[in-house]
Each structure stands twice: as structure tokens, then as C-alpha cells.
DRENVEXFI-408630 format. One record per residue (C-alpha): residue in three letters; x, y, z. Coordinates in nm, 4 decimals, m for minus. Layout:
% DRENVEXFI-408630
{residuo ALA&u X&v Y&w Z}
...
END
This chain:
% DRENVEXFI-408630
{residuo MET&u m1.4351&v 1.2130&w 0.9108}
{residuo ARG&u m1.5776&v 0.8902&w 1.0500}
{residuo SER&u m1.8662&v 0.7810&w 0.8334}
{residuo THR&u m2.1427&v 0.5404&w 0.9269}
{residuo ARG&u m1.9974&v 0.3021&w 0.6678}
{residuo PHE&u m1.6636&v 0.3066&w 0.8490}
{residuo LEU&u m1.8301&v 0.2359&w 1.1849}
{residuo ILE&u m1.9814&v m0.0757&w 1.0305}
{residuo THR&u m1.6480&v m0.1663&w 0.8773}
{residuo ALA&u m1.4597&v m0.1331&w 1.2054}
{residuo ALA&u m1.7117&v m0.3530&w 1.3824}
{residuo ALA&u m1.6893&v m0.6158&w 1.1112}
{residuo LEU&u m1.3126&v m0.6079&w 1.1125}
{residuo ALA&u m1.3083&v m0.6447&w 1.4899}
{residuo LEU&u m1.4757&v m0.9813&w 1.4390}
{residuo VAL&u m1.1946&v m1.0830&w 1.2072}
{residuo THR&u m0.9253&v m1.0810&w 1.4708}
{residuo ALA&u m1.1544&v m1.1647&w 1.7611}
{residuo CYS&u m1.2107&v m1.4964&w 1.5911}
{residuo GLY&u m0.8492&v m1.5676&w 1.5112}
{residuo GLY&u m0.7911&v m1.4192&w 1.1663}
{residuo GLY&u m0.4976&v m1.1941&w 1.0911}
{residuo GLY&u m0.5154&v m0.8447&w 0.9531}
{residuo GLY&u m0.2066&v m0.8461&w 0.7417}
{residuo GLY&u 0.0858&v m0.6431&w 0.8748}
{residuo GLY&u 0.3506&v m0.7440&w 1.1224}
{residuo GLY&u 0.6656&v m0.9479&w 1.1216}
{residuo ALA&u 0.7017&v m1.2021&w 0.8430}
{residuo PRO&u 0.3867&v m1.0525&w 0.6899}
{residuo ALA&u 0.3978&v m1.2702&w 0.3798}
{residuo SER&u 0.2937&v m1.5667&w 0.5925}
{residuo GLY&u m0.0111&v m1.3968&w 0.7426}
{residuo ALA&u m0.3261&v m1.6059&w 0.7511}
{residuo ALA&u m0.6335&v m1.4979&w 0.5655}
{residuo PRO&u m0.8799&v m1.3179&w 0.7909}
{residuo GLY&u m1.2314&v m1.4085&w 0.8775}
{residuo GLN&u m1.2124&v m1.7710&w 0.9927}
{residuo GLY&u m1.4861&v m1.8351&w 1.2425}
{residuo GLY&u m1.6524&v m1.4970&w 1.2624}
{residuo PHE&u m1.6042&v m1.2291&w 0.9979}
{residuo ILE&u m1.8887&v m1.2469&w 0.7489}
{residuo PRO&u m1.8532&v m0.9897&w 0.4719}
{residuo PRO&u m2.1609&v m0.8680&w 0.2829}
{residuo LYS&u m2.3042&v m1.1572&w 0.0845}
{residuo MET&u m2.2195&v m1.1421&w m0.2833}
{residuo GLU&u m2.0860&v m1.3833&w m0.5398}
{residuo ALA&u m1.8131&v m1.3644&w m0.7983}
{residuo PRO&u m1.9280&v m1.3906&w m1.1606}
{residuo LYS&u m1.9271&v m1.7388&w m1.3118}
{residuo THR&u m1.8570&v m1.6257&w m1.6671}
{residuo LEU&u m1.6561&v m1.3452&w m1.8228}
{residuo ALA&u m1.8817&v m1.0604&w m1.9351}
{residuo PRO&u m1.8348&v m0.9117&w m2.2824}
{residuo ALA&u m1.6004&v m0.6133&w m2.3033}
{residuo GLU&u m1.8046&v m0.2972&w m2.2509}
{residuo GLY&u m1.5633&v m0.0596&w m2.4243}
{residuo GLN&u m1.4141&v 0.1149&w m2.1216}
{residuo VAL&u m1.2943&v 0.0639&w m1.7650}
{residuo ASN&u m1.2658&v 0.3245&w m1.4887}
{residuo LEU&u m0.9777&v 0.2675&w m1.2483}
{residuo VAL&u m0.8576&v 0.4129&w m0.9176}
{residuo ALA&u m0.4843&v 0.3568&w m0.8904}
{residuo TRP&u m0.1604&v 0.4532&w m0.7276}
{residuo ALA&u 0.0639&v 0.6791&w m0.9348}
{residuo GLY&u 0.2762&v 0.4730&w m1.1713}
{residuo TYR&u 0.0426&v 0.1738&w m1.1883}
{residuo VAL&u m0.1547&v 0.2671&w m1.5015}
{residuo GLU&u 0.0821&v 0.4247&w m1.7528}
{residuo ASP&u m0.0098&v 0.5057&w m2.1139}
{residuo GLY&u 0.3117&v 0.6726&w m2.2280}
{residuo SER&u 0.2014&v 1.0276&w m2.1475}
{residuo ASN&u 0.4357&v 1.0561&w m1.8465}
{residuo ASP&u 0.7179&v 0.8562&w m2.0031}
{residuo PRO&u 0.7032&v 0.7339&w m2.3648}
{residuo LYS&u 0.8833&v 0.4162&w m2.2584}
{residuo ALA&u 0.6209&v 0.3357&w m1.9948}
{residuo ASP&u 0.3067&v 0.2206&w m2.1711}
{residuo TRP&u 0.1219&v m0.0987&w m2.0891}
{residuo VAL&u m0.2202&v 0.0649&w m2.1305}
{residuo THR&u m0.2178&v 0.1204&w m2.5078}
{residuo PRO&u m0.1582&v m0.2475&w m2.5962}
{residuo PHE&u m0.4316&v m0.3447&w m2.3485}
{residuo GLU&u m0.6752&v m0.1072&w m2.5166}
{residuo GLN&u m0.5785&v m0.2365&w m2.8603}
{residuo GLU&u m0.6168&v m0.6004&w m2.7596}
{residuo THR&u m0.9418&v m0.5713&w m2.5619}
{residuo GLY&u m1.1192&v m0.2641&w m2.6978}
{residuo CYS&u m1.1456&v m0.1353&w m2.3399}
{residuo GLN&u m1.0604&v 0.2356&w m2.3096}
{residuo VAL&u m0.8807&v 0.2957&w m1.9783}
{residuo ASN&u m0.9820&v 0.5951&w m1.7660}
{residuo THR&u m0.7707&v 0.6444&w m1.4530}
{residuo LYS&u m0.8041&v 0.8468&w m1.1345}
{residuo VAL&u m0.4740&v 0.8625&w m0.9451}
{residuo ALA&u m0.5183&v 0.8601&w m0.5666}
{residuo GLY&u m0.2590&v 0.9847&w m0.3211}
{residuo THR&u m0.3704&v 0.7905&w m0.0140}
{residuo SER&u m0.5653&v 0.4798&w 0.0780}
{residuo ASP&u m0.8325&v 0.6950&w 0.2421}
{residuo GLU&u m0.8854&v 0.8702&w m0.0904}
{residuo MET&u m0.9150&v 0.5340&w m0.2647}
{residuo VAL&u m1.1810&v 0.4142&w m0.0212}
{residuo ASN&u m1.3815&v 0.7335&w m0.0618}
{residuo LEU&u m1.3575&v 0.7221&w m0.4407}
{residuo MET&u m1.4758&v 0.3600&w m0.4530}
{residuo LYS&u m1.7774&v 0.4495&w m0.2421}
{residuo THR&u m1.8977&v 0.6849&w m0.5167}
{residuo GLY&u m1.9796&v 0.3906&w m0.7458}
{residuo GLN&u m1.8055&v 0.5609&w m1.0372}
{residuo TYR&u m1.5137&v 0.3192&w m1.0644}
{residuo ASP&u m1.4798&v m0.0418&w m1.1753}
{residuo ALA&u m1.1544&v m0.1471&w m1.0085}
{residuo VAL&u m0.8957&v m0.0232&w m0.7600}
{residuo SER&u m0.5319&v m0.1015&w m0.6705}
{residuo ALA&u m0.5924&v m0.1173&w m0.2956}
{residuo SER&u m0.3219&v m0.1452&w m0.0310}
{residuo GLY&u m0.3790&v m0.3397&w 0.2886}
{residuo ASP&u m0.4993&v m0.0389&w 0.4854}
{residuo ALA&u m0.7844&v m0.0018&w 0.2354}
{residuo SER&u m0.8625&v m0.3536&w 0.1120}
{residuo LEU&u m1.0291&v m0.4855&w 0.4275}
{residuo ARG&u m1.2332&v m0.1688&w 0.4630}
{residuo LEU&u m1.3530&v m0.2104&w 0.1059}
{residuo ILE&u m1.4422&v m0.5753&w 0.1653}
{residuo ALA&u m1.6259&v m0.5182&w 0.4919}
{residuo GLY&u m1.8013&v m0.2117&w 0.3530}
{residuo GLY&u m1.9402&v m0.4083&w 0.0578}
{residuo ASP&u m1.7608&v m0.1875&w m0.1932}
{residuo VAL&u m1.5722&v m0.4703&w m0.3658}
{residuo ALA&u m1.6755&v m0.8228&w m0.4613}
{residuo PRO&u m1.5041&v m1.1615&w m0.4516}
{residuo VAL&u m1.3229&v m1.2447&w m0.7737}
{residuo ASN&u m1.3400&v m1.5638&w m0.9759}
{residuo THR&u m0.9739&v m1.6387&w m1.0409}
{residuo ASP&u m1.0733&v m1.8993&w m1.3009}
{residuo LEU&u m1.1605&v m1.5995&w m1.5195}
{residuo ILE&u m0.8108&v m1.4569&w m1.4655}
{residuo PRO&u m0.5705&v m1.7077&w m1.6273}
{residuo ASN&u m0.2538&v m1.5244&w m1.5240}
{residuo TYR&u m0.3451&v m1.5664&w m1.1565}
{residuo ALA&u m0.1994&v m1.9178&w m1.1732}
{residuo ASP&u 0.1508&v m1.7717&w m1.2039}
{residuo VAL&u 0.1282&v m1.5303&w m0.9084}
{residuo PHE&u 0.3790&v m1.6038&w m0.6310}
{residuo ASP&u 0.2174&v m1.8326&w m0.3734}
{residuo GLY&u 0.3526&v m1.6010&w m0.1045}
{residuo LEU&u 0.1070&v m1.3327&w m0.2166}
{residuo LYS&u m0.2087&v m1.5431&w m0.2544}
{residuo ASN&u m0.4861&v m1.5780&w 0.0036}
{residuo LYS&u m0.3355&v m1.3383&w 0.2543}
{residuo GLY&u m0.4991&v m1.1364&w 0.5261}
{residuo TRP&u m0.5296&v m0.8263&w 0.3112}
{residuo ASN&u m0.6734&v m0.9840&w m0.0052}
{residuo SER&u m0.9016&v m1.2719&w 0.0949}
{residuo VAL&u m1.1628&v m1.3829&w 0.3485}
{residuo ASN&u m1.2125&v m1.7465&w 0.4488}
{residuo GLY&u m1.0061&v m1.8556&w 0.1515}
{residuo VAL&u m1.2170&v m1.6528&w m0.0925}
{residuo PRO&u m0.9992&v m1.4134&w m0.2966}
{residuo TYR&u m1.1152&v m1.0531&w m0.3295}
{residuo GLY&u m0.8645&v m0.9526&w m0.5917}
{residuo VAL&u m0.5334&v m1.0276&w m0.7573}
{residuo PRO&u m0.1940&v m0.9328&w m0.6101}
{residuo HIS&u m0.0219&v m0.6579&w m0.8049}
{residuo GLY&u 0.3195&v m0.6483&w m0.6374}
{residuo ARG&u 0.4867&v m0.5459&w m0.3126}
{residuo GLY&u 0.7479&v m0.3128&w m0.1793}
{residuo ALA&u 0.8756&v m0.1081&w 0.1120}
{residuo ASN&u 0.8369&v 0.2577&w 0.2050}
{residuo LEU&u 1.1897&v 0.3948&w 0.1894}
{residuo LEU&u 1.4042&v 0.6754&w 0.3298}
{residuo MET&u 1.5199&v 0.9209&w 0.0610}
{residuo TRP&u 1.7751&v 1.1989&w 0.0910}
{residuo ARG&u 1.9621&v 1.4516&w m0.1208}
{residuo THR&u 2.3185&v 1.3303&w m0.1456}
{residuo ASP&u 2.4582&v 1.6830&w m0.1829}
{residuo VAL&u 2.3073&v 1.7966&w 0.1464}
{residuo VAL&u 2.2573&v 1.5018&w 0.3794}
{residuo THR&u 2.5868&v 1.3493&w 0.4906}
{residuo PRO&u 2.6811&v 1.0908&w 0.5868}
{residuo ALA&u 2.4268&v 0.8718&w 0.4087}
{residuo PRO&u 2.1566&v 0.7858&w 0.6662}
{residuo ASP&u 2.0691&v 0.4273&w 0.7530}
{residuo SER&u 1.8072&v 0.4946&w 1.0212}
{residuo TRP&u 1.4676&v 0.6599&w 1.0485}
{residuo GLY&u 1.6367&v 0.8755&w 1.3110}
{residuo ALA&u 1.7166&v 1.1026&w 1.0158}
{residuo VAL&u 1.3548&v 1.2188&w 1.0169}
{residuo PHE&u 1.2792&v 1.1894&w 1.3901}
{residuo ASP&u 1.5892&v 1.3348&w 1.5593}
{residuo PRO&u 1.4771&v 1.6604&w 1.7300}
{residuo ALA&u 1.8289&v 1.7990&w 1.6831}
{residuo SER&u 1.8197&v 1.7386&w 1.3082}
{residuo PRO&u 2.0229&v 1.9919&w 1.1098}
{residuo TYR&u 1.7595&v 1.9623&w 0.8359}
{residuo LYS&u 1.4754&v 2.1263&w 1.0289}
{residuo GLY&u 1.2138&v 2.2587&w 0.7903}
{residuo LYS&u 1.3345&v 2.0349&w 0.5080}
{residuo VAL&u 1.2122&v 1.6988&w 0.6360}
{residuo THR&u 0.9101&v 1.5504&w 0.4608}
{residuo ALA&u 0.6619&v 1.2822&w 0.5669}
{residuo TYR&u 0.3725&v 1.0957&w 0.4094}
{residuo ASP&u 0.0407&v 1.2701&w 0.4700}
{residuo SER&u m0.1840&v 0.9937&w 0.6018}
{residuo PRO&u m0.2910&v 0.8570&w 0.9411}
{residuo ILE&u m0.1207&v 0.5293&w 0.8465}
{residuo TYR&u 0.2116&v 0.7143&w 0.8829}
{residuo ILE&u 0.1697&v 0.6676&w 1.2587}
{residuo ALA&u 0.2872&v 0.3117&w 1.1915}
{residuo ASP&u 0.6203&v 0.4491&w 1.0643}
{residuo ALA&u 0.6760&v 0.6079&w 1.4038}
{residuo ALA&u 0.5803&v 0.2794&w 1.5697}
{residuo VAL&u 0.8369&v 0.0892&w 1.3594}
{residuo TYR&u 1.1061&v 0.3311&w 1.4791}
{residuo LEU&u 0.9958&v 0.2925&w 1.8425}
{residuo MET&u 1.0071&v m0.0878&w 1.8185}
{residuo THR&u 1.3858&v m0.0589&w 1.7985}
{residuo HIS&u 1.4572&v 0.2559&w 1.9972}
{residuo ARG&u 1.2089&v 0.2132&w 2.2819}
{residuo PRO&u 1.1815&v m0.1641&w 2.3281}
{residuo GLU&u 1.0317&v m0.1156&w 2.6742}
{residuo LEU&u 0.7070&v m0.0143&w 2.5023}
{residuo GLY&u 0.6669&v m0.3732&w 2.3845}
{residuo ILE&u 0.5428&v m0.2907&w 2.0338}
{residuo LYS&u 0.5227&v m0.6124&w 1.8296}
{residuo ASN&u 0.3059&v m0.4920&w 1.5427}
{residuo PRO&u 0.3049&v m0.1239&w 1.4350}
{residuo TYR&u m0.0679&v m0.1463&w 1.3571}
{residuo ALA&u m0.1554&v m0.2846&w 1.7031}
{residuo LEU&u m0.0966&v m0.0026&w 1.9504}
{residuo ASP&u m0.2482&v 0.0184&w 2.2982}
{residuo ASP&u m0.2948&v 0.3518&w 2.4755}
{residuo LYS&u 0.0647&v 0.3851&w 2.5973}
{residuo GLN&u 0.2219&v 0.2683&w 2.2726}
{residuo PHE&u m0.0050&v 0.4870&w 2.0648}
{residuo GLN&u 0.0672&v 0.7940&w 2.2747}
{residuo ALA&u 0.4412&v 0.7354&w 2.2378}
{residuo ALA&u 0.4042&v 0.7240&w 1.8578}
{residuo VAL&u 0.1861&v 1.0355&w 1.8573}
{residuo ASP&u 0.4327&v 1.2217&w 2.0783}
{residuo LEU&u 0.7184&v 1.1272&w 1.8459}
{residuo LEU&u 0.5255&v 1.2591&w 1.5474}
{residuo LYS&u 0.4278&v 1.5798&w 1.7261}
{residuo GLY&u 0.7961&v 1.6361&w 1.7906}
{residuo GLN&u 0.8703&v 1.5625&w 1.4261}
{residuo ARG&u 0.6140&v 1.8236&w 1.3247}
{residuo GLN&u 0.8697&v 2.0911&w 1.4143}
{residuo LEU&u 1.1077&v 1.9421&w 1.1565}
{residuo VAL&u 0.8644&v 1.8837&w 0.8701}
{residuo GLY&u 0.8515&v 2.1428&w 0.5983}
{residuo GLU&u 0.5760&v 1.9676&w 0.4053}
{residuo TYR&u 0.3621&v 1.6563&w 0.4312}
{residuo TRP&u 0.3096&v 1.4926&w 0.0939}
{residuo SER&u 0.0516&v 1.2708&w m0.0702}
{residuo ASP&u 0.0970&v 1.3911&w m0.4291}
{residuo TYR&u 0.4097&v 1.2173&w m0.5539}
{residuo THR&u 0.4767&v 1.4868&w m0.8144}
{residuo LYS&u 0.4982&v 1.7490&w m0.5408}
{residuo GLU&u 0.7517&v 1.5438&w m0.3471}
{residuo ILE&u 0.9628&v 1.5063&w m0.6586}
{residuo GLN&u 0.9551&v 1.8822&w m0.7130}
{residuo ALA&u 1.0392&v 1.9485&w m0.3479}
{residuo PHE&u 1.3483&v 1.7281&w m0.3649}
{residuo LYS&u 1.4529&v 1.8769&w m0.6983}
{residuo SER&u 1.4275&v 2.2312&w m0.5621}
{residuo GLY&u 1.5876&v 2.1466&w m0.2294}
{residuo ASP&u 1.2798&v 2.2423&w m0.0267}
{residuo SER&u 1.2914&v 1.8839&w 0.1022}
{residuo VAL&u 1.6189&v 1.7016&w 0.1621}
{residuo VAL&u 1.5217&v 1.3900&w 0.3605}
{residuo GLY&u 1.2034&v 1.1923&w 0.4219}
{residuo THR&u 0.9839&v 0.8934&w 0.3502}
{residuo THR&u 0.9271&v 0.7982&w m0.0122}
{residuo TRP&u 0.8322&v 0.5339&w m0.2678}
{residuo GLN&u 1.0782&v 0.3814&w m0.5103}
{residuo VAL&u 0.8890&v 0.5282&w m0.8070}
{residuo ILE&u 0.9558&v 0.8755&w m0.6670}
{residuo VAL&u 1.3252&v 0.7949&w m0.6406}
{residuo ASN&u 1.3260&v 0.6680&w m0.9986}
{residuo VAL&u 1.1516&v 0.9738&w m1.1420}
{residuo ALA&u 1.3539&v 1.2193&w m0.9340}
{residuo LYS&u 1.6783&v 1.0597&w m1.0519}
{residuo GLY&u 1.5488&v 1.0668&w m1.4075}
{residuo GLU&u 1.4986&v 1.4408&w m1.3653}
{residuo LYS&u 1.8578&v 1.4798&w m1.2408}
{residuo ALA&u 1.7819&v 1.5255&w m0.8705}
{residuo PRO&u 2.0778&v 1.4051&w m0.6586}
{residuo VAL&u 1.8885&v 1.1546&w m0.4440}
{residuo GLU&u 1.9331&v 0.8065&w m0.3017}
{residuo ALA&u 1.7085&v 0.5850&w m0.0904}
{residuo THR&u 1.7403&v 0.2906&w 0.1474}
{residuo LEU&u 1.5452&v 0.0486&w 0.3647}
{residuo PRO&u 1.6546&v 0.1662&w 0.7127}
{residuo LYS&u 1.7946&v m0.0711&w 0.9710}
{residuo GLU&u 1.4766&v m0.0553&w 1.1816}
{residuo GLY&u 1.2721&v m0.1980&w 0.8942}
{residuo ALA&u 0.9861&v m0.0101&w 0.7327}
{residuo THR&u 0.6192&v m0.0047&w 0.6537}
{residuo GLY&u 0.5261&v m0.1150&w 0.3049}
{residuo TRP&u 0.2548&v m0.2376&w 0.0785}
{residuo SER&u 0.1201&v m0.5444&w m0.0914}
{residuo ASP&u m0.1383&v m0.4083&w m0.3299}
{residuo THR&u m0.4437&v m0.5871&w m0.4671}
{residuo TRP&u m0.6464&v m0.5102&w m0.7786}
{residuo MET&u m1.0093&v m0.5402&w m0.6690}
{residuo VAL&u m1.3346&v m0.5171&w m0.8661}
{residuo ALA&u m1.6166&v m0.2894&w m0.7499}
{residuo ALA&u m1.9233&v m0.4682&w m0.6167}
{residuo ASN&u m2.1425&v m0.2779&w m0.8627}
{residuo ALA&u m1.8933&v m0.2323&w m1.1439}
{residuo LYS&u m2.0573&v m0.0903&w m1.4551}
{residuo ASN&u m1.7857&v m0.2453&w m1.6727}
{residuo PRO&u m1.7041&v m0.5823&w m1.5136}
{residuo GLY&u m1.5949&v m0.7411&w m1.8410}
{residuo CYS&u m1.3263&v m0.4810&w m1.8971}
{residuo ALA&u m1.2377&v m0.4818&w m1.5259}
{residuo TYR&u m1.1650&v m0.8559&w m1.5337}
{residuo ARG&u m0.9660&v m0.8164&w m1.8520}
{residuo TRP&u m0.7624&v m0.5434&w m1.6822}
{residuo LEU&u m0.6935&v m0.7643&w m1.3777}
{residuo ASN&u m0.5694&v m1.0411&w m1.6047}
{residuo TRP&u m0.3596&v m0.7977&w m1.8092}
{residuo ILE&u m0.1905&v m0.6166&w m1.5210}
{residuo ILE&u m0.0630&v m0.9456&w m1.3738}
{residuo SER&u 0.0398&v m1.0898&w m1.7105}
{residuo PRO&u 0.4157&v m1.1564&w m1.7303}
{residuo LYS&u 0.5093&v m0.8672&w m1.9586}
{residuo ALA&u 0.2754&v m0.5979&w m1.8198}
{residuo ASN&u 0.3521&v m0.6918&w m1.4601}
{residuo ALA&u 0.7240&v m0.6729&w m1.5410}
{residuo GLN&u 0.6786&v m0.3295&w m1.6951}
{residuo VAL&u 0.4867&v m0.1825&w m1.4034}
{residuo ALA&u 0.7193&v m0.3425&w m1.1487}
{residuo GLU&u 1.0235&v m0.1875&w m1.3146}
{residuo TYR&u 0.8619&v 0.1521&w m1.3640}
{residuo PHE&u 0.7242&v 0.1789&w m1.0132}
{residuo GLY&u 1.0145&v 0.0091&w m0.8435}
{residuo GLU&u 0.8666&v m0.2951&w m0.6730}
{residuo ALA&u 0.8676&v m0.6716&w m0.6746}
{residuo PRO&u 0.6270&v m0.8126&w m0.9351}
{residuo ALA&u 0.3422&v m1.0446&w m0.8444}
{residuo ASN&u 0.3815&v m1.2818&w m1.1388}
{residuo ALA&u 0.6784&v m1.5197&w m1.1060}
{residuo LYS&u 0.7131&v m1.5287&w m1.4857}
{residuo SER&u 0.7657&v m1.1510&w m1.4908}
{residuo CYS&u 1.1215&v m1.2002&w m1.3704}
{residuo GLN&u 1.2093&v m1.3258&w m1.7209}
{residuo GLU&u 1.0424&v m1.0257&w m1.8845}
{residuo THR&u 1.2114&v m0.7328&w m1.7123}
{residuo ALA&u 1.4465&v m0.5138&w m1.9142}
{residuo ASP&u 1.6905&v m0.5350&w m1.6255}
{residuo PRO&u 1.7663&v m0.9054&w m1.5757}
{residuo ASP&u 1.8537&v m0.8342&w m1.2111}
{residuo HIS&u 1.5294&v m0.6527&w m1.1287}
{residuo CYS&u 1.3713&v m0.9331&w m0.9274}
{residuo ALA&u 1.6908&v m0.9826&w m0.7300}
{residuo THR&u 1.7219&v m0.6090&w m0.6682}
{residuo PHE&u 1.3638&v m0.5858&w m0.5419}
{residuo HIS&u 1.3733&v m0.9125&w m0.3489}
{residuo ALA&u 1.0828&v m1.0689&w m0.5396}
{residuo THR&u 1.1398&v m1.4099&w m0.3808}
{residuo ASP&u 1.3312&v m1.2953&w m0.0715}
{residuo GLU&u 1.0993&v m1.3567&w 0.2224}
{residuo GLU&u 1.3757&v m1.2657&w 0.4699}
{residuo TYR&u 1.3842&v m0.9138&w 0.3271}
{residuo PHE&u 1.0075&v m0.8806&w 0.3455}
{residuo SER&u 1.0107&v m1.0030&w 0.7047}
{residuo LYS&u 1.1417&v m0.6502&w 0.7798}
{residuo VAL&u 0.8478&v m0.4897&w 0.6012}
{residuo TYR&u 0.5218&v m0.4282&w 0.7881}
{residuo TYR&u 0.2536&v m0.4189&w 0.5218}
{residuo TRP&u m0.0117&v m0.1527&w 0.5560}
{residuo THR&u m0.3242&v m0.2859&w 0.7227}
{residuo THR&u m0.6260&v m0.1389&w 0.8990}
{residuo PRO&u m0.5787&v m0.0784&w 1.2743}
{residuo ILE&u m0.8752&v m0.2040&w 1.4770}
{residuo ALA&u m0.9709&v m0.2166&w 1.8453}
{residuo GLN&u m0.9035&v m0.5899&w 1.8682}
{residuo CYS&u m0.5236&v m0.5898&w 1.8757}
{residuo LEU&u m0.3752&v m0.7400&w 1.5605}
{residuo ASP&u m0.0800&v m0.8792&w 1.7552}
{residuo GLY&u m0.3055&v m1.1259&w 1.9380}
{residuo ARG&u m0.3309&v m0.9495&w 2.2735}
{residuo THR&u m0.6699&v m0.9838&w 2.4405}
{residuo ASP&u m0.6018&v m0.8066&w 2.7713}
{residuo VAL&u m0.5907&v m0.4556&w 2.6185}
{residuo THR&u m0.7745&v m0.2549&w 2.3565}
{residuo CYS&u m0.5837&v m0.1107&w 2.0645}
{residuo LYS&u m0.6515&v 0.2160&w 1.8860}
{residuo ASP&u m0.8686&v 0.1777&w 1.5791}
{residuo TYR&u m0.8334&v 0.3668&w 1.2529}
{residuo ALA&u m1.0783&v 0.6362&w 1.3620}
{residuo GLU&u m0.8495&v 0.7115&w 1.6571}
{residuo TRP&u m0.5503&v 0.7194&w 1.4224}
{residuo THR&u m0.7348&v 0.9678&w 1.2024}
{residuo ARG&u m0.8198&v 1.1978&w 1.4917}
{residuo ALA&u m0.4626&v 1.1824&w 1.6206}
{residuo TRP&u m0.3226&v 1.2605&w 1.2769}
{residuo THR&u m0.5273&v 1.5813&w 1.2660}
{residuo GLU&u m0.3792&v 1.6805&w 1.6033}
{residuo ILE&u m0.0258&v 1.5904&w 1.4947}
{residuo LYS&u m0.0420&v 1.8153&w 1.1914}
{residuo GLY&u m0.1976&v 2.0949&w 1.3944}
END
């Protein structure tokens, strides 16, 4: 559904790139410029100048695996020590997609959100989140420079949150069924796949970008340079690919627990995934492996953002500082399976090779990852002679793809 708020957001975001700012995704995404220079003016609001007293609780919207209190895994608990240190009781709503996160933040019931790039700019332009005062977040000083002031977390050099971490969307398969081990997204797009009915895909319009990444390599004549900047012909090619894939897909997933169960039972044997799903599935004895395919992949660089009208801003700021502290950021990065945001976290991980394994400082690796960002009519790849499909068009197409 395209709300009035989203119409305003799309128009505001169009100004971002029309005036030379970047939207985030695309090759070498870690070097993307912050958006908004020269035109994009988000709703006027100021970051707090002083840290508010702790209110006793904080209400969070988060990706699965980001806010763990030991109830899912006794070894994964960075919430309890936060509550003990700050007196802020943590209440968490797990969201399965960025669209769900945006809608939840619009309710005004939550204080902070772990937004990916396909949600963060919508939240900024919609006035749902406020700029943050990083002087009130001491651990921000140790965040990798490659994650600060990027197109998905700042406007005109003003930060709208703190980087949480980053990672790629991966290809997972059951090793007892899928042979040889796949190294290409062709494993989920090949119409002659022997795994028809047991392929799975992420249930979100942003998944159209995954098809576009595949087409960048396999149909170079389309001229796709950025999987979030698709003109009519490019977009139709991606949609057609996904409509063909529909015949292979047994289930689209957004609930990570359901994907884990599907791979454990064998209902799904190959498809897109997150590293945390791989980790949990392996922990539950599912015979799975995952890889970053040779075509590259979509991915995320998530940002903890504070609601514009947060009822518990004191606890929200304390949470932002805590979640990017060396130890907590190391814990969540290891549990979820991602590169941490805090450079000092690399000395705090239980696995001394974690940061190397997840390419925390490897910009060459992340040059193959196209971070989620919001598609808009003004093409994010810099073209001015065509109009690209905006997120509303992606949403309508996704409904058609799924039938």
C-alpha cells in the first residue's frame, strides 16, 4: 500500500539524487557520499544537546538476532548487562522486513530501530527519526570511518544514527541434497532447476534487486550499473526473471525461524539467507552451507536510529551507545554473523578470526555487496536521460510476481 507519507518521502528522496547526493547502494558502496547536498531538506528537528535521564525502559524495533537476552541462546545475552547497568528495561519487536520496520516506527510506539538502507532514508524523509548527537554516544568515536556519514545514515553531514554492522545476503543450500556446491545465483533462477518447489526467496520488494544483481553479470546488454536504479527495460527484465523463478519457489520467507525450520525439514534446499540463519540452522544440526556468489550480492549496513518523538530518549541513547560498545558489538556481530561497526570489537570476539572471516576492514569484499537502499524515480546511478522505477513500482511488481 502506498501511503500519503510515502508519496512525500519519495518526492523528498528524489531531490536527494537530483541534487547530486547518493542513495547508498551500488559498487564500492562503502564510499558512497552522504545524500542531500544542495537540495534534500528533511523535516526540521534538532538532536538533543544533553543526555536525558534514564526513563526505566526502551522500546526497540530490530532485526532478529540484534537484541538478545539469553532466551534464544543462553550464551547470547548483551541485553541483561545493559539493563543492569542502566536500569532501562528492553522491550523488543522483531521485524521481518524493512517495510514492517517503517510501518512500526510510524505508530509512535517505539524509541529506536535498527534500520537498513532501504528503510533509513524513508524514515528520515518521513520525519519518523531525528538527527543524533554523537557527542552523547562516546563509543561512536571508535566506529569504522568507512561506515560513518554515508548515504544511508546521514544528510548533509548530519548523522541520523549509529552504524551497527554490515554484511551480505548469502546463498544457502542443503549439502546432502544440492550438489555440487553452488557458486552462482543461477541455483535459484535456473528454470531447469532440479530443486523446483524447494527453492526459497526473501519476501520483500527489495528482493527485485537480487534479480538485478544476477542480470548485471548474465545479461550485460541491459546495462545495469546499480541494482536499485532500474529503468523500464531493466526493471521488466528483473520482474520477468522473478516471475519465472516463482515456478521454482516453494515458500517466500520473512520470518527467519520459518526458514530455519524449512531447511531443517527439507522443504527448502536452496535459497537466499542471512548468516544468522546459517548459524542457527547449523546449531540445530541442519546440513547447510552458504556462500557469497560470484555475481556479488545485495546486503545491508544497518543503522540504529532514534524516533523523532521517542518517549524514552534517555534509554534510547544509552542503548545506541551500548550496542556499538566494543564488547556488545562483538557479541552481536558474532551471533548474527556480520562485520562489527566498532573497530575495537575485533579484539573482543570469542573467535579471534571473526573480523577477518567477515571482512570487517576488507573494502574489496564489500565492493561486491550492493547495500539495500530505497529505489526512487531519479536514477541512483546518475543517469538523467531516463526515469527509474521507484519503490512504489517495486511494491506493485512484487505483488504481481508472487501472484
